[in-house]
C-alpha positions in Angstrom: 15.0 29.9 -15.0 11.4 29.0 -15.7 10.9 25.3 -15.1 7.4 25.1 -16.6 5.1 22.2 -17.4 6.6 22.0 -20.9 9.7 20.2 -19.5 9.9 16.5 -20.1 8.8 14.4 -17.1 12.3 13.3 -16.1 13.5 16.9 -16.0 10.4 17.9 -14.0 11.0 15.2 -11.4 14.6 16.3 -11.1 13.4 19.9 -10.6 11.0 18.8 -7.8 13.8 16.9 -6.1 16.1 19.9 -6.2 13.3 22.1 -4.9 12.7 19.8 -2.0 16.3 19.9 -1.1 16.2 23.7 -1.0 13.1 23.6 1.1 14.8 21.4 3.6 17.8 23.6 3.9 16.1 27.0 3.8 12.6 26.4 5.3 13.2 23.2 7.4 10.8 20.9 9.1 9.2 21.0 12.5 10.1 17.9 14.5 7.8 17.6 17.6 10.0 15.3 19.6 13.1 16.4 21.5 15.0 13.0 21.2 14.4 13.0 17.4 15.8 16.6 17.2 18.9 15.6 19.1 19.4 12.6 16.9 19.3 14.9 13.8 21.5 17.5 15.6 24.1 14.8 16.3 24.3 14.1 12.6 25.0 17.7 11.7 21.6 19.2 11.2 21.1 22.8 12.1 18.4 23.2 14.7 16.4 26.2 16.0 14.4 24.7 18.8 12.4 22.0 17.2 12.7 23.4 13.7 15.4 21.4 11.9 17.2 22.3 8.7 18.9 19.6 6.6 21.4 20.2 3.9 21.9 18.1 0.8 24.9 16.2 2.1 22.8 14.9 5.1 20.0 13.8 2.7 22.4 12.0 0.3 24.2 10.2 3.2 20.9 8.9 4.4 19.8 7.8 0.9 23.2 6.0 0.5 22.5 3.7 3.5 18.7 3.1 3.0 18.2 -0.2 1.2 16.6 -0.2 -2.2 14.8 -3.5 -1.5 14.2 -5.9 1.3 12.2 -9.1 2.1 9.4 -8.8 4.5 9.7 -12.1 6.4 6.5 -14.2 6.7 5.3 -16.7 9.3 7.0 -19.3 7.1 9.9 -18.8 4.7 7.8 -19.3 1.6 5.5 -16.4 2.7 8.3 -13.8 2.6 7.4 -10.8 0.4 10.2 -9.1 -1.6 9.5 -5.3 -1.6 11.4 -3.0 -3.8 13.9 -3.5 -6.7 12.7 -4.8 -10.1 10.1 -7.4 -9.1 9.3 -6.6 -5.4 5.6 -5.6 -5.7 3.2 -6.1 -2.8 -0.5 -5.5 -2.8 -2.2 -4.7 0.5 -5.9 -4.4 1.1 -7.7 -1.3 2.3 -6.9 0.2 5.7 -8.5 2.4 8.3 -12.2 2.6 7.1 -14.6 3.6 9.9 -17.7 2.6 8.1 -19.1 -0.4 6.2 -21.1 0.2 3.1 -24.0 -2.2 2.4 -26.1 -1.0 -0.5 -27.4 2.5 0.5 -26.6 1.9 4.1 -23.4 3.1 5.8 -22.9 1.8 9.3 -20.1 1.9 11.8 -17.5 -0.9 11.3 -17.3 -3.8 13.7 -14.7 -6.5 14.7 -16.8 -9.0 12.6 -16.3 -6.8 9.6 -12.5 -6.7 10.1 -12.5 -10.5 10.5 -14.3 -10.9 7.3 -11.8 -8.8 5.4 -9.0 -11.0 6.8 -10.8 -14.1 5.7 -11.2 -12.7 2.2 -7.6 -11.6 2.0 -6.5 -15.1 3.2 -8.2 -16.8 0.3 -7.7 -14.3 -2.6 -4.3 -14.9 -4.2 -4.3 -11.2 -5.4 -3.9 -10.0 -1.8 -0.4 -10.2 -0.3 -0.9 -8.3 2.9 -3.9 -8.1 5.2 -4.2 -4.5 6.1 -6.2 -3.1 9.0 -9.2 -2.7 6.8 -11.8 -1.7 9.3 -11.8 0.3 12.6 -13.9 -1.9 14.9 -16.0 0.8 16.5 -17.9 -1.8 18.6 -14.8 -2.2 20.8 -13.4 0.2 23.4 -10.6 2.2 21.8 -8.1 0.9 24.3 -8.3 -2.7 23.0 -9.0 -2.2 19.3 -5.4 -2.6 18.1 -4.8 -5.8 20.1 -8.2 -7.4 19.2 -7.9 -6.3 15.5 -4.4 -7.6 15.2 -5.4 -10.9 16.8 -8.3 -11.3 14.3 -6.0 -10.8 11.3 -3.4 -13.2 12.7 -5.7 -16.1 13.4 -7.8 -15.7 10.2 -4.8 -15.7 7.9 -1.1 -16.6 7.7 -0.4 -13.7 5.3 1.7 -10.7 6.3 -0.3 -7.9 8.1 0.0 -4.2 8.4 1.1 -3.5 12.0 -1.0 -0.6 13.3 0.8 2.1 15.3 -0.5 5.6 16.0 0.5 5.9 19.7 3.4 4.6 21.8 1.3 1.9 23.3 0.6 0.4 19.9 4.4 -0.1 19.5 4.6 -1.8 22.9 1.8 -4.2 21.7 3.5 -4.8 18.4 6.8 -5.8 20.0 5.1 -8.1 22.5 2.9 -9.9 19.9 5.9 -10.4 17.5 7.9 -11.8 20.5 5.0 -14.3 21.1 4.9 -15.3 17.5 8.6 -15.5 16.7 10.6 -15.3 19.9 12.9 -12.8 21.5 15.0 -12.4 18.3 12.0 -11.7 16.1 13.5 -8.4 14.9 16.6 -10.1 13.5 15.1 -9.6 10.0 12.5 -7.2 8.6 9.2 -8.6 9.7 6.7 -6.0 10.9 5.8 -3.2 8.5 4.3 -0.1 10.0 2.7 2.7 8.0 3.2 6.2 9.4 2.2 9.6 8.2 4.0 13.0 8.2 1.9 16.0 9.1 1.6 18.4 6.2 3.0 20.9 5.7 6.5 20.1 6.8 5.9 18.6 10.2 6.8 15.3 12.0 4.5 14.8 15.0 5.9 13.5 18.3 4.1 10.2 18.0 5.4 9.6 14.4 9.0 10.6 15.4 9.0 8.3 18.4 7.5 5.3 16.6 10.0 5.8 13.7 12.9 5.9 16.2 11.8 2.7 17.9 11.1 0.8 14.8 14.3 1.8 13.0 16.4 0.8 16.0 14.8 -2.7 15.8 15.6 -2.8 12.0 11.9 -3.0 11.1 10.4 -1.4 8.0 8.5 1.9 8.1 6.4 3.2 5.2 6.5 6.9 5.8 3.6 8.5 3.9 3.1 12.1 3.1 -0.6 13.1 2.4 -0.3 16.7 1.2 -3.5 18.2 -0.1 -2.9 20.8 -2.8 -4.5 24.1 -2.0 -4.9 23.4 1.8 -1.8 21.8 3.3 0.4 22.3 0.2 0.6 24.7 -2.8 -2.2 24.6 -5.3 0.0 23.2 -8.0 1.1 19.6 -8.7 4.8 20.4 -8.6 4.4 22.4 -5.4 2.5 19.5 -3.7 5.2 17.1 -4.8 8.0 19.3 -3.5 6.4 19.6 0.0 5.8 15.8 0.0 9.3 15.0 -1.1 10.8 17.3 1.6 8.7 15.7 4.3 9.6 12.1 3.3 13.3 12.9 2.8 13.4 14.4 6.3 12.1 11.1 7.8 14.6 9.1 5.7 17.4 11.1 7.4 15.9 10.6 10.8 15.4 6.8 10.3 18.9 6.3 8.9 20.5 8.5 11.6 18.9 6.2 14.1 20.1 3.0 12.4 21.8 2.9 9.1 20.4 0.4 6.8 17.0 0.2 8.4 14.3 -0.6 5.8 12.3 2.4 4.6 9.5 2.7 2.1 8.9 6.1 0.5 5.2 6.8 0.8 3.1 9.4 -1.1 -0.6 9.8 -1.1 -0.9 13.4 -2.4 -4.2 14.8 -3.6 -5.6 18.1 -4.9 -8.2 19.6 -2.6 -11.5 21.0 -3.9 -11.1 24.7 -3.2 -14.9 24.9 -3.2 -15.5 22.3 -0.4 -12.0 21.6 1.0 -12.5 17.9 0.3 -9.7 15.6 -1.0 -10.3 14.6 -4.6 -9.3 11.0 -5.3 -11.4 10.4 -8.4 -9.7 13.0 -10.6 -6.8 12.6 -13.2 -4.5 14.6 -10.9 -4.5 11.7 -8.4 -3.1 9.4 -11.0 -0.5 12.1 -12.1 0.6 12.5 -8.6 0.9 8.7 -8.1 3.2 8.4 -11.1 5.3 11.3 -10.0 5.6 9.9 -6.5 6.9 6.6 -7.9 9.4 8.5 -10.1 10.7 10.6 -7.1 11.3 7.5 -5.1 13.0 5.8 -8.0 15.3 8.8 -8.3 16.3 8.3 -4.7 16.6 4.5 -5.0 13.9 3.7 -2.4 11.0 1.2 -2.4 7.8 3.2 -2.9 4.2 3.3 -1.9 2.0 5.2 -4.4 -1.5 5.3 -5.7 -4.5 3.3 -4.4 -7.8 1.8 -5.5 -9.4 5.0 -4.4 -12.7 6.6 -5.3 -14.9 9.4 -4.2 -18.0 7.3 -5.1 -20.4 6.2 -2.4 -21.6 3.0 -4.2 -20.0 0.1 -5.9 -20.7 1.2 -9.4 -19.0 2.0 -12.7 -17.6 5.3 -11.4 -16.1 3.6 -8.3 -14.4 1.0 -10.4 -13.2 3.4 -13.1 -11.6 5.7 -10.5 -10.1 2.8 -8.6 -8.6 1.3 -11.7 -7.1 4.7 -12.7 -5.5 5.3 -9.4 -4.1 1.8 -8.9 -3.0 1.1 -12.5 -1.1 4.4 -12.7 1.0 3.5 -9.8 1.5 -0.1 -10.9 2.7 1.0 -14.4 4.9 3.6 -12.9 6.7 0.9 -10.9 5.3 1.4 -7.4 6.4 -1.4 -5.0 3.9 -1.2 -2.2 0.3 -0.9 -3.4 -1.5 -0.1 -0.2 -5.2 0.6 0.0 -5.6 -1.6 -3.0 -8.9 -3.4 -2.2 -12.3 -2.5 -0.8 -12.2 1.3 -0.2 -15.0 3.7 -1.1 -16.2 7.2 -0.2 -12.8 8.8 -0.1 -11.3 6.2 2.2 -14.1 6.5 4.8 -16.0 3.3 4.0 -15.3 -0.3 2.9 -17.4 -2.7 0.8 -16.8 -6.5 0.7 -18.1 -6.6 -2.8 -15.7 -4.0 -3.9 -12.9 -5.8 -2.1 -13.5 -8.8 -4.4 -13.8 -6.7 -7.5 -10.6 -4.9 -6.7 -8.9 -8.2 -6.2 -9.9 -9.1 -9.7 -8.4 -5.7 -10.8 -5.1 -6.6 -9.0 -5.0 -9.9 -10.8 -5.4 -8.2 -14.1 -2.7 -5.6 -13.3 -0.3 -8.3 -12.2 -0.8 -10.0 -15.6 -0.5 -6.7 -17.5 3.0 -5.9 -16.1 4.2 -9.5 -16.4 7.1 -9.4 -18.8 6.6 -11.0 -22.2 8.2 -14.4 -22.3 10.0 -15.1 -25.5 11.4 -18.7 -25.3 11.2 -21.2 -28.1 7.8 -22.5 -27.1 6.5 -19.0 -26.6 7.6 -17.8 -30.0 6.1 -21.0 -31.5 7.9 -20.7 -34.8 7.4 -24.4 -35.6 3.6 -24.0 -35.1 3.6 -20.9 -37.3 5.4 -22.8 -40.0 3.1 -25.8 -39.7 -0.1 -23.8 -39.9 1.2 -21.4 -42.6 -0.7 -18.5 -44.2 -4.4 -18.6 -43.8 -4.5 -21.7 -41.5 -6.1 -22.2 -38.1 -4.5 -22.7 -34.7 -7.4 -24.1 -32.7 -6.6 -27.8 -33.4 -2.9 -27.4 -32.6 -1.4 -29.3 -29.6 0.4 -26.0 -28.8 -2.9 -24.3 -28.4 -4.2 -27.0 -26.1 -1.1 -26.7 -23.9 -1.6 -23.0 -23.5 -5.4 -22.9 -23.4 -5.5 -21.7 -19.8 -2.7 -19.2 -19.9 -5.0 -16.2 -20.1 -7.6 -17.4 -17.6 -7.9 -15.4 -14.4 -9.4 -16.5 -11.1 -12.9 -15.0 -10.5 -13.2 -13.5 -14.0 -16.5 -14.1 -15.7 -16.0 -15.8 -19.1 -17.5 -14.0 -22.1 -20.9 -15.3 -23.1 -23.7 -14.2 -25.5 -26.1 -11.6 -24.3 -29.1 -13.9 -24.6 -27.6 -16.6 -22.4 -26.5 -14.0 -19.8 -30.0 -12.5 -19.7 -31.7 -15.9 -19.6 -29.6 -16.9 -16.5 -30.7 -13.8 -14.6 -28.6 -11.0 -16.0 -26.4 -10.6 -12.9 -24.2 -7.5 -13.0 -20.7 -7.5 -11.5 -21.8 -6.4 -8.1 -24.3 -9.2 -7.8 -21.7 -11.7 -8.8 -19.2 -10.2 -6.3 -21.8 -10.4 -3.5 -22.3 -14.1 -4.2 -18.5 -14.7 -4.3 -18.1 -12.9 -1.0 -20.5 -15.2 0.7 -18.9 -18.3 -1.0 -15.4 -17.2 0.2 -16.6 -16.6 3.8 -18.4 -19.9 3.9 -15.3 -21.7 2.6 -12.8 -20.0 4.9 -10.5 -22.4 6.8 -8.1 -20.6 9.3 -4.4 -21.5 9.1 -3.1 -24.1 11.5 0.5 -23.1 11.6 0.4 -21.6 15.1 1.3 -24.2 17.7 -0.8 -24.6 20.8 1.5 -22.7 23.1 1.9 -19.8 20.8 -1.9 -19.6 20.2 -2.6 -19.7 23.9 -0.2 -16.9 24.6 -1.5 -14.9 21.7 -5.1 -15.3 23.0 -4.1 -14.5 26.5 -2.3 -11.3 25.6 -4.7 -10.0 22.9 -8.1 -11.0 24.3 -7.5 -10.4 28.0 
């Protein structure tokens, strides 16, 4: 049967799902950790050394126990973040950039840069989660995770991305959470870790071990597949999605085999590679198409999903950067993605970060939140009495109803429309210049949260800064 591109999208997504199941059963995945292999074997997986084969029943059993939504607990109850389901949408800032872009200068990132991103995230309502925006290359590698985590925790009380790429990072994550919340900190989902599979069809030893530990603690893992079409995956969109889906489903099985009901976020950041240069292409329509399909695959499985990003291949905060970022992020939002990671600040194919773009992306997030807000249709919203009173050909400006709703469509940070002559007379600032001014105003106005008691703060400082 030829399942070509002419199929409706729902049928194509179902075909990708079925293809991934066949890949898991026939081709399998390479799991580079002996304990993880034994966990899967104990659940009935067929194993040939570290190559593991999963049948459809194993996958379906895992999907039946993985929650479709959960609440990521905050430092205070009101800061909890619903993730998944109908309305559980979380926007996280950029993550993992090694360089800071300032005009035409690209320099290595520092701890001060990371602190500034946390200060911006703390004050901008659009940002729900302070990601690990910047790799502080001015610090020894052995202390970067602890020092960076400390910087984000003291600059903001919002949820953070917990960084874990090696076993020691998990040790530190457990200890810091114990300092913050006590020995029973893991009694609820609290610390979200983003992990990656290794395309094609591999789970590294570090990833497997971290997944096992975090799942046993009942903590959420966002497992992300980053297949590149033409290099680490087939050179077709459907082929990329099938490999991605197989990788993520394999990790769902491993996580649920470790602890049924442990929170899991389906993550997909697939791209098509340039077969001329080998580079990932984020600023092309295929990135948006892949984001939409990723969200649909996760919905088919009943899982919360990470998809899309405010990603761009541009090296400057310009029209191209914002257009590509808007395309990649909005596609995922309108497709129903729940975890919008890498949603603010990123440039240069995820290699660099700009504080000005961080602020501009936050404005984009604000607009997208409003765009997907359901239309309210109560009596006051429909305003039939006002329509009757004004009648054909009348005006609404003087109506009390208009005054009550005058601020409904105003958005924080958005420049109000004004005539060209006035804009030019006042200096003709473009969006980047306005963003640079806002960055400085936000940094100057930052006040750190005061919710950490003296004992907790002292223990946190001693552990993270020693």
